[in-house]
C-alpha positions in Angstrom: 16.0 46.3 -35.3 16.6 46.2 -32.0 19.2 43.1 -30.7 16.1 42.1 -28.4 13.5 42.2 -31.1 15.9 40.3 -33.1 16.3 37.8 -30.7 12.7 37.4 -29.9 11.8 37.3 -33.4 14.6 34.4 -34.0 12.7 32.3 -30.7 9.1 32.3 -32.1 9.1 30.7 -35.5 6.6 32.2 -38.1 2.9 31.5 -37.5 2.9 28.8 -40.8 5.8 27.4 -39.3 4.4 26.4 -35.5 3.2 23.0 -35.0 -1.0 23.1 -34.6 -2.0 21.4 -31.2 -3.8 18.4 -31.4 -7.4 18.2 -30.7 -8.8 16.0 -27.7 -9.7 12.3 -28.9 -13.2 11.7 -28.7 -15.0 9.7 -26.3 -18.3 8.2 -25.5 -19.3 11.1 -23.2 -19.2 15.2 -24.7 -16.4 17.3 -23.2 -18.3 19.4 -21.2 -19.4 16.0 -19.3 -16.0 15.5 -19.0 -14.9 19.0 -17.6 -17.9 18.2 -15.1 -16.4 15.0 -13.7 -12.7 16.5 -13.9 -14.0 19.3 -11.8 -15.7 17.6 -9.3 -13.3 14.4 -8.4 -10.6 15.3 -5.8 -7.0 14.0 -5.6 -6.8 15.1 -2.4 -9.8 13.6 -0.8 -9.0 10.2 -1.9 -5.5 10.8 -0.8 -6.6 12.5 2.8 -8.7 8.4 2.9 -5.3 7.0 2.5 -4.0 8.7 5.4 -7.1 8.0 7.7 -7.3 4.6 6.3 -3.7 3.2 6.5 -1.7 6.8 8.1 0.3 4.4 9.9 -0.3 0.7 11.0 -3.0 1.0 13.7 -2.6 -1.3 16.7 -6.0 -3.4 17.0 -7.3 -3.7 20.3 -9.2 -6.7 21.8 -12.5 -4.3 21.5 -12.1 -3.6 17.7 -11.9 -7.5 16.9 -15.1 -7.7 19.3 -17.1 -5.0 17.5 -16.2 -3.1 14.2 -12.9 -3.0 12.7 -12.2 0.8 12.5 -11.5 0.3 8.5 -14.8 -0.6 8.2 -16.2 1.9 10.5 -14.6 4.6 8.4 -16.1 3.8 5.1 -19.7 3.4 6.6 -19.6 6.8 8.4 -18.2 8.5 4.9 -20.2 6.6 2.5 -23.3 8.1 4.7 -21.5 11.5 5.0 -21.3 11.7 1.4 -25.0 10.9 0.9 -24.8 7.0 -0.5 -27.9 4.6 0.1 -28.2 1.8 1.5 -25.2 2.2 3.7 -24.2 -0.8 6.0 -21.8 -3.9 7.1 -22.1 -6.9 6.3 -20.5 -9.5 8.1 -19.9 -12.8 7.9 -18.9 -15.4 10.1 -15.0 -16.9 10.0 -14.6 -20.3 10.6 -11.1 -20.0 12.1 -10.0 -17.5 14.7 -8.1 -14.5 13.2 -4.4 -14.2 14.3 -2.8 -10.8 15.9 0.4 -9.7 17.3 0.9 -7.9 20.7 4.5 -7.7 20.8 7.9 -8.7 19.2 11.3 -8.0 19.9 14.5 -8.8 18.7 17.6 -7.8 20.7 21.5 -8.2 20.5 23.0 -9.6 23.7 26.4 -10.2 22.2 28.7 -9.1 20.7 28.6 -5.3 21.5 26.1 -5.2 24.5 22.0 -5.3 24.7 20.9 -3.5 22.0 17.2 -3.6 20.6 17.4 -4.2 16.7 13.9 -4.3 16.0 10.6 -4.1 17.2 6.7 -4.8 16.2 6.2 -1.6 18.2 7.7 0.2 15.2 7.4 -2.4 12.3 4.7 -4.3 12.5 5.5 -6.9 9.6 8.8 -7.8 11.5 6.0 -10.4 13.2 5.6 -13.1 10.6 2.0 -13.9 10.5 1.1 -16.8 12.4 3.7 -16.9 14.8 2.9 -18.2 18.2 4.4 -16.5 21.7 7.9 -17.3 22.9 10.9 -16.1 24.5 14.3 -17.2 23.4 18.0 -16.1 23.9 20.0 -18.5 21.6 22.9 -18.5 19.4 22.5 -17.5 16.0 23.3 -19.8 12.8 23.2 -18.9 9.6 21.7 -21.6 6.8 21.8 -19.6 3.4 18.4 -20.5 2.0 17.3 -22.6 4.5 14.6 -23.9 2.5 16.2 -27.6 1.2 17.6 -30.2 3.6 21.1 -29.7 2.2 21.5 -26.0 3.7 21.6 -28.0 7.0 24.2 -30.4 6.5 26.7 -30.2 8.9 25.2 -27.3 11.4 23.8 -27.9 14.2 20.6 -25.7 14.6 18.7 -27.4 17.7 18.1 -25.2 20.4 19.4 -21.7 18.2 18.2 -18.8 16.3 18.2 -19.6 12.8 19.3 -16.6 10.3 18.3 -17.4 6.2 17.7 -15.5 2.9 14.7 -17.8 2.2 11.1 -17.4 2.7 10.0 -18.0 6.1 7.2 -20.4 5.9 9.4 -23.0 4.8 12.5 -22.3 6.5 9.9 -22.5 9.8 9.0 -26.0 8.4 12.3 -27.2 8.3 14.9 -25.2 10.9 11.8 -26.0 13.5 10.1 -28.5 13.1 12.6 -30.7 11.3 15.7 -29.6 13.0 14.4 -28.5 16.1 15.7 -24.5 15.8 13.7 -22.4 18.3 12.4 -19.7 15.8 13.9 -17.8 12.4 14.7 -15.3 11.3 14.7 -14.0 7.6 15.8 -11.1 5.6 13.8 -12.5 2.6 11.9 -9.8 0.8 10.2 -11.4 -2.3 8.2 -8.7 -3.3 9.6 -5.7 -2.8 12.9 -3.6 -3.4 15.6 -5.0 -1.0 18.4 -3.3 -2.9 17.1 -0.4 -3.4 15.2 0.0 -0.3 17.2 -1.8 2.0 15.3 -0.5 5.1 12.3 -2.5 3.9 10.5 -5.4 6.1 8.7 -8.0 4.1 5.2 -9.1 5.2 5.8 -13.1 5.3 4.1 -15.7 7.3 4.4 -19.4 8.7 2.0 -21.6 8.4 0.6 -24.4 11.0 1.6 -27.3 9.1 1.0 -28.6 6.1 -1.9 -31.2 4.6 -3.3 -33.6 7.3 -0.8 -32.5 10.0 -2.0 -28.7 9.8 -2.4 -27.9 13.5 -0.8 -30.5 15.0 2.9 -29.3 13.9 4.6 -27.5 15.9 4.4 -23.7 15.7 6.9 -21.1 16.9 7.9 -17.7 15.8 9.4 -16.2 12.9 10.9 -12.2 12.5 11.0 -10.6 9.3 14.1 -8.1 9.2 15.4 -5.8 6.8 18.5 -6.7 4.0 20.4 -4.5 5.6 20.0 -5.9 9.2 20.2 -9.4 7.9 23.5 -8.2 6.3 24.8 -6.7 9.6 24.1 -10.2 11.3 25.9 -11.9 8.6 28.7 -9.8 8.7 29.3 -10.6 12.8 28.5 -14.4 11.7 31.1 -14.2 8.9 33.9 -12.2 10.9 33.6 -15.4 13.2 31.6 -13.4 16.1 29.5 -15.3 18.4 26.2 -13.9 18.0 23.9 -14.3 20.8 20.4 -12.7 20.2 17.1 -12.1 22.2 13.9 -13.0 20.7 10.4 -12.0 22.5 7.2 -12.5 20.7 3.8 -12.4 21.7 0.4 -13.2 20.0 -3.1 -13.6 20.2 -6.3 -15.0 18.2 -10.0 -13.8 18.4 -12.9 -15.0 17.4 -14.0 -12.4 14.9 -16.2 -11.8 11.6 -15.3 -10.4 8.4 -16.3 -7.2 7.5 -18.1 -6.0 4.1 -18.7 -2.4 4.2 -21.3 -1.6 1.0 -23.3 1.2 -0.5 -25.5 1.8 -3.9 -26.2 4.4 -6.1 -29.8 3.9 -6.9 -30.9 3.3 -10.4 -33.8 5.5 -11.7 -35.9 1.8 -12.2 -35.4 1.6 -15.8 -33.4 -1.2 -15.8 -32.5 -4.0 -13.0 -29.2 -4.8 -14.2 -26.3 -3.5 -11.8 -22.6 -2.6 -12.0 -20.3 -3.1 -9.2 -17.1 -1.6 -8.3 -14.5 -3.0 -5.3 -11.5 -1.8 -3.3 -10.6 -4.1 -0.9 -10.3 -2.9 2.5 -8.0 -5.7 4.2 -5.9 -8.3 2.8 -5.6 -9.9 6.3 -6.1 -8.2 9.2 -2.9 -7.4 9.9 -1.3 -6.1 7.0 -2.6 -2.4 6.7 -1.1 -1.4 3.4 -1.6 2.2 2.0 -1.1 1.6 -1.3 -2.1 -2.3 -0.8 -5.2 -1.4 -0.7 -6.2 1.4 1.2 -5.9 3.3 -2.6 -8.1 1.1 -4.2 -10.9 1.8 -1.3 -10.3 5.5 -1.2 -10.5 5.8 -5.0 -13.7 4.0 -4.8 -15.1 6.5 -1.9 -14.4 9.6 -4.6 -15.7 8.0 -6.9 -18.9 7.0 -5.0 -18.8 10.7 -3.5 -18.0 12.3 -6.9 -20.6 11.0 -8.8 -23.2 11.0 -5.8 -23.0 15.2 -5.7 -23.0 15.4 -9.6 -26.7 13.4 -9.8 -27.7 15.4 -6.9 -26.6 18.4 -8.4 -28.4 17.4 -11.7 -25.3 17.5 -13.5 -25.4 13.9 -14.3 -28.9 12.2 -15.1 -29.3 9.1 -12.4 -27.7 6.0 -13.8 -30.4 3.3 -15.6 -28.9 0.8 -13.4 -28.0 0.6 -9.5 -24.3 1.0 -8.4 -23.1 -1.4 -6.2 -19.9 -0.5 -3.8 -18.1 -2.9 -1.9 -15.3 -2.4 0.2 -14.0 -6.3 0.8 -11.2 -8.4 2.6 -9.7 -9.1 -0.6 -11.6 -11.8 -2.5 -13.1 -13.8 0.0 -14.9 -10.8 1.3 -16.3 -10.5 -2.6 -17.1 -14.5 -3.0 -19.3 -14.6 0.7 -20.8 -11.0 -0.7 -22.0 -12.9 -4.3 -22.7 -16.3 -2.4 -25.1 -14.6 -0.2 -27.0 -12.6 -2.5 -26.8 -14.7 -5.9 -29.9 -13.3 -7.0 -27.9 -9.8 -7.3 -24.8 -11.4 -8.4 -27.2 -12.3 -11.8 -28.2 -8.7 -12.3 -24.5 -7.5 -12.6 -23.3 -7.1 -15.8 -20.0 -5.8 -15.4 -17.5 -4.9 -12.5 -14.3 -3.1 -11.9 -11.4 -3.8 -9.1 -9.4 -0.7 -8.1 -6.5 -2.4 -6.3 -3.4 -0.4 -6.0 -4.4 2.7 -7.7 -3.1 6.4 -8.0 0.6 5.6 -7.1 3.3 8.1 -7.8 4.7 7.4 -10.8 8.4 8.7 -10.4 8.7 7.1 -7.0 7.4 3.9 -8.1 8.4 3.9 -11.9 5.4 2.4 -12.8 1.9 3.0 -14.9 -1.5 2.1 -14.5 -2.6 -0.8 -16.0 -5.9 -1.9 -17.3 -6.1 -5.7 -16.9 -8.6 -6.6 -19.4 -10.9 -9.8 -18.8 -9.9 -13.1 -20.2 -10.2 -14.1 -23.8 -12.8 -16.7 -22.4 -14.9 -13.5 -21.0 -15.5 -10.7 -23.6 -17.5 -7.9 -22.1 -17.8 -3.9 -23.6 -16.1 -3.1 -20.0 -12.7 -3.3 -21.9 -13.3 -0.9 -24.1 -15.7 1.3 -22.3 -12.8 1.5 -19.6 -9.9 2.0 -22.6 -11.5 4.7 -24.1 -10.9 7.2 -21.0 -7.3 5.2 -20.3 -6.7 6.7 -23.9 -7.8 9.6 -23.4 -6.0 10.7 -19.9 -3.2 9.1 -21.6 -3.3 11.1 -25.0 -4.1 14.7 -23.2 -2.0 14.4 -20.4 1.4 13.8 -21.8 4.3 15.9 -23.5 3.6 16.1 -26.8 6.5 17.4 -29.4 3.0 18.5 -31.9 2.2 20.8 -28.5 5.6 23.1 -28.9 2.5 25.8 -29.5 1.6 24.8 -26.3 5.0 25.5 -24.6 4.5 21.9 -24.3 1.7 21.7 -22.1 -0.9 18.8 -21.4 -4.3 19.5 -24.1 -6.4 18.7 -21.2 -4.7 18.6 -18.0 -6.4 17.0 -14.9 -4.0 17.8 -11.9 -4.6 18.5 -8.4 -3.3 21.1 -6.6 -1.3 18.6 -3.7 -0.1 16.5 -6.3 2.6 16.4 -8.8 2.7 17.7 -12.8 4.0 14.2 -14.2 2.4 12.8 -17.2 0.1 9.9 -17.2 1.4 6.6 -18.0 -0.8 3.2 -18.7 -1.1 0.1 -20.2 -3.9 -1.6 -21.5 -2.7 -5.5 -20.6 -3.8 -9.0 -20.9 -5.4 -10.2 -17.9 -4.2 -10.9 -14.6 -5.8 -12.4 -11.7 -5.3 -12.4 -8.1 -7.9 -9.8 -7.1 -11.4 -9.0 -6.7 -12.3 -9.1 -10.5 -11.4 -12.6 -10.4 -14.1 -13.7 -8.0 -17.2 -11.9 -10.7 -15.1 -13.4 -13.4 -15.6 -16.8 -12.0 -19.6 -15.9 -11.9 -19.9 -15.1 -15.7 -19.4 -11.6 -14.9 -17.3 -9.3 -17.4 -14.6 -7.8 -14.9 -11.5 -5.7 -15.2 -8.7 -4.9 -13.0 -7.2 -1.3 -12.3 -3.6 -1.3 -11.3 -0.7 0.7 -11.0 2.7 -2.2 -11.4 5.2 -2.5 -10.4 5.3 -1.2 -6.6 8.6 -0.2 -4.9 6.7 -1.1 -1.1 4.4 -4.0 -2.6 3.3 -6.0 0.6 6.3 -4.3 3.1 6.9 -2.1 5.9 7.3 0.5 3.5 4.0 0.4 1.8 2.8 3.8 3.6 1.0 7.0 1.7 4.2 9.1 0.5 3.8 6.6 -2.0 0.5 8.1 -3.3 0.1 11.1 -6.0 -3.1 12.9 -5.4 -2.7 13.9 -9.6 -2.5 10.1 -10.4 -5.6 9.7 -7.7 -7.5 12.5 -9.5 -7.1 11.1 -12.9 -8.0 7.4 -12.0 -10.9 8.6 -9.9 -12.2 10.6 -13.4 -11.6 7.5 -15.3 -13.7 5.2 -12.7 -16.6 7.9 -12.7 -16.7 7.9 -16.4 -16.6 4.8 -17.4 -19.1 3.4 -14.7 -21.7 6.5 -15.8 -21.5 5.2 -19.1 -22.3 1.5 -18.4 -24.4 2.0 -15.8 -26.4 5.1 -17.7 -26.5 3.0 -21.1 -29.7 3.0 -23.1 -30.0 1.8 -26.4 -28.3 4.0 -28.2 -25.5 4.0 -25.8 -25.2 0.2 -26.4 -24.9 0.6 -30.0 -22.2 3.2 -29.6 -20.8 1.0 -27.2 -20.5 -1.7 -29.6 -19.5 0.8 -32.2 -16.3 1.7 -29.8 -15.8 -2.1 -29.5 -15.6 -2.6 -33.3 -13.0 0.1 -33.7 -11.0 -1.5 -30.8 -11.5 -4.9 -32.6 -10.1 -3.5 -35.6 -7.4 -2.5 -34.0 -6.5 -5.9 -32.2 -7.6 -8.7 -35.0 -4.5 -6.4 -37.4 -2.5 -7.2 -34.6 -3.1 -10.8 -34.6 -3.0 -11.2 -38.2 0.8 -9.4 -37.9 1.6 -12.2 -35.3 0.0 -15.0 -37.7 2.2 -13.7 -40.3 5.0 -14.2 -38.5 4.2 -17.1 -37.3 4.1 -18.0 -41.0 7.4 -16.6 -41.8 8.8 -18.2 -38.9 7.9 -21.7 -39.9 8.7 -21.5 -43.1 4.9 -21.8 -43.8 5.2 -25.6 -43.1 1.7 -27.4 -42.0 2.2 -27.0 -38.4 2.8 -22.8 -38.6 0.1 -22.6 -41.3 -2.2 -24.2 -38.9 -1.8 -22.5 -35.8 -1.5 -18.8 -37.6 -5.1 -20.0 -39.1 -6.1 -20.6 -35.7 -5.2 -17.4 -34.8 -7.2 -15.2 -37.1 -10.1 -17.8 -36.5 -9.9 -16.9 -32.7 -9.3 -13.4 -32.6 -12.7 -13.1 -35.1 -14.4 -15.4 -32.5 -13.5 -13.0 -29.4 -14.1 -9.6 -31.2 -17.6 -11.3 -32.9 -18.1 -12.0 -28.8 -16.9 -8.5 -27.2 -19.0 -6.6 -29.7 -22.3 -8.5 -29.5 -21.4 -8.3 -25.2 -22.9 -4.7 -25.8 -26.4 -6.3 -26.4 -27.1 -6.9 -22.7 -27.1 -3.2 -22.4 -30.0 -2.8 -24.6 -31.9 -5.0 -23.0 -33.9 -6.7 -25.6 -34.7 -3.7 -27.9 -34.0 -2.9 -31.7 -30.4 -1.9 -30.9 -29.8 -5.6 -30.0 -30.7 -7.0 -32.9 -28.7 -4.3 -35.1 -25.5 -4.6 -32.6 -25.9 -8.3 -33.9 -25.6 -7.2 -37.4 -22.6 -5.6 -36.7 -20.7 -8.3 -35.0 -22.0 -10.9 -37.6 -20.5 -8.4 -40.6 -17.6 -7.9 -38.7 -16.4 -11.2 -38.2 -17.7 -13.0 -41.2 -16.1 -10.2 -43.9 -12.8 -9.8 -41.5 -12.3 -13.0 -40.9 -12.4 -13.8 -44.9 -9.8 -11.0 -45.3 -7.3 -11.8 -43.0 -7.8 -15.9 -44.5 -7.0 -14.5 -47.7 -4.1 -12.7 -46.7 -2.5 -15.1 -44.8 -2.9 -17.5 -47.7 -1.4 -15.3 -50.1 2.1 -14.6 -47.6 1.9 -18.3 -47.4 2.1 -19.2 -50.6 5.1 -16.7 -51.8 6.6 -17.9 -48.5 6.5 -21.5 -49.9 6.5 -20.9 -54.1 3.3 -23.1 -53.5 -0.4 -23.8 -52.1 0.5 -23.5 -47.7 1.2 -27.1 -46.4 -2.0 -29.2 -46.0 -2.0 -30.1 -41.9 -2.7 -34.1 -40.8 -4.4 -34.1 -37.7 -2.6 -36.2 -35.4 -4.4 -39.0 -33.0 -4.4 -36.9 -30.1 -5.9 -34.2 -32.2 -8.7 -36.7 -33.6 -9.7 -38.3 -30.1 -9.6 -34.5 -28.7 -11.9 -33.1 -31.4 -14.7 -35.9 -30.8 -15.2 -35.0 -26.8 -16.9 -32.4 -25.5 -16.5 -31.7 -21.5 -19.5 -30.9 -19.9 -19.7 -29.9 -16.4 -21.3 -31.4 -13.7 -20.0 -29.7 -10.7 -18.2 -26.4 -9.8 -14.6 -26.1 -9.8 -13.1 -26.3 -6.4 -12.7 -22.4 -5.2 -9.1 -21.1 -5.9 -8.8 -24.1 -8.2 -5.9 -23.7 -11.5 -4.2 -26.8 -11.6 -5.5 -29.7 -12.9 -5.5 -32.6 -10.3 -3.4 -35.2 -10.6 0.3 -34.7 -11.6 2.0 -36.7 -14.3 5.5 -38.7 -14.0 7.5 -35.4 -13.9 4.9 -34.2 -11.2 3.9 -31.7 -13.0 -0.1 -31.3 -13.7 -0.5 -31.4 -17.0 -2.2 -27.9 -17.6 -2.0 -25.2 -14.7 -2.2 -21.5 -13.8 -4.0 -19.4 -16.4 -4.0 -22.4 -18.7 -6.0 -24.4 -16.6 -8.2 -21.7 -15.6 -9.3 -20.8 -19.4 -9.5 -24.2 -20.4 -12.0 -25.0 -17.8 -13.6 -21.7 -18.7 -13.6 -22.6 -22.2 -15.5 -25.7 -21.5 -18.9 -24.3 -22.2 -20.4 -27.8 -23.1 -20.3 -26.9 -27.0 -16.9 -26.5 -27.7 -14.6 -30.1 -28.4 -11.5 -30.2 -26.4 -9.4 -29.5 -29.1 -11.8 -26.0 -29.6 -10.5 -25.4 -26.4 -6.9 -26.1 -27.1 -7.2 -23.7 -30.2 -8.6 -21.4 -28.0 -6.4 -21.4 -25.0 -3.5 -21.7 -27.4 -4.3 -18.8 -29.2 -4.3 -16.8 -25.6 -1.2 -18.0 -24.7 0.9 -19.9 -27.3 0.5 -23.0 -28.9 0.2 -26.0 -26.6 0.0 -29.7 -26.9 -3.1 -31.3 -27.3 -2.8 -34.5 -25.4 -2.2 -32.3 -21.9 -5.8 -31.2 -22.7 -6.9 -34.7 -23.3 -5.2 -35.7 -19.5 -6.3 -32.2 -18.0 -10.1 -33.1 -18.9 -9.6 -37.0 -18.2 -8.3 -36.1 -14.9 -11.5 -33.4 -14.1 -13.9 -36.4 -15.5 -12.4 -38.2 -12.8 -12.9 -35.8 -10.1 -16.5 -35.4 -11.6 -16.0 -31.9 -12.5 -16.8 -33.0 -15.7 -18.4 -35.9 -17.9 -16.7 -36.1 -21.5 -19.4 -36.7 -24.1 -18.9 -37.8 -27.9 -19.3 -34.7 -30.2 -22.6 -34.0 -31.9 -21.9 -33.4 -35.3 -25.2 -31.3 -35.4 -24.2 -28.9 -32.6 -22.3 -25.8 -33.7 -20.3 -23.2 -31.6 
């Protein structure tokens, strides 16, 4: 055998030893439909929209504030060009004026001669939003973090410029309003990566004051600077040099409105229900971030374009349900739209928020996250989205099983101007702080698509070079595919969605059984651990039953609705009984005796007899628990408080609510829930009624 042939034969293993490539995973869409969507969506077009929307920080002139923001005008123009319907801009009057920066300059006067250190012209983030106009030449004093009174001990900052590493708003409140400094300079970068990216400048703000004094307290201005510049100034001071700076700021305010471009893909009339998708164009008018969130707005626009084209060409049928696209000022724009059109909000059965998507995963070291609905709101939207996340993740990664394909992707979704990076993703628990939270507050199941972490989050380096057209193409595919399934679902597809939900539910309840057994093992099967473990299993099946049943809304009273309910009933009854028996068997093995009996505490007994009944809506944006306890902490805060409110449906007792929230976040003190709802009873948000023994959950 020739030497070359021998080497070739050695490198290529016999056919019987070649690992066969795996088949593509299955979804609710046939492969031909998947291929049609993938071939139409364009990461390049989405990337171009990011460039158009936020290629750089545009200086808004007075005419723009008096007419239409260029971002809103762009979306309106492109949506019309792409053939969407009902394209217009909703306008909402704002109660307060809109702040705008016009000039910001930081000059080094001494030592080493006059030098421009930083300019608003070059880095708009340097001028803290909320700043007022001023022109100061003064010595610089370093106050450490500058967030506590002790930071100013033995320091004279009156009439000086203050350098700090703390939050600029907190520093301004002390240094300027209490100790008489002229202005504040901070190198605080709480959301970016200042060590890895030392020239980042964070977007930070100063307030007009606090509480009843808001708007009356002295406000000057603040400059955000990079970590590198902060270290340079600090080095001068620590060397004993007298540092004199000139700081100039010019700002103004405008009477303007809040603008929400919107458009629809019209349904075929078979259903009055709607599906919604959002991308926030604005997060405050000053900050113009490419990834946060021109990327989400661009992805939503590309989804609308590609889907409309596929419908018009007859590749995809027109959906049964109308699809509403909203490009909004984050959170407040979504809230304003749903409040203006409450009847439309009632027709919405699912929503997706696109917020920071299509990022270059190599630069950001991140993944695309599907943030599911919270435990209190179980919707089919979770599973419909997850199947396509799983599909792209499985077909766009290098797998050793694909050696026969030279480790190639099974179904590559690549953009010609993008990378060939793999698709990394995480199916994650709920996180709020974007527009999906507004839909959830109105009982509309909603999820968030979000790349995290982000190396330039809320900084001057949030520019288009952090995006990847390939990842934009992938998220656009997932968006079109998910929305198409939900918007087009009839009775049969609703049943198939319930099937999908039941399959994922089986995986999740198995994971909860594992957690429950670990809890029993860690607690040596004592009464409290066994009680909490049983609660994990019970709550898991209650949730997953709701998740399967959620598809009945798509069945719209057809025979499929009763079939879906049957699936859910069987899953819950047989599954919970089996897993409870497994847990009991394990606890018995651990104890070498029957599981310990849990005796309810006095707080448990009281909580079991009280049912919170809502009397008025929660205050907008509220997650805390009203008054604070002796340790100056609310009894429940953050997502614990939010979910406690959500689970209070007028049927659950306070103990039921405690158990549901504990299954989501870990065991919590029942007394805290009693205190929480007692406080909300005082505010009139809830009434506490005695539990009716005849009522069932």
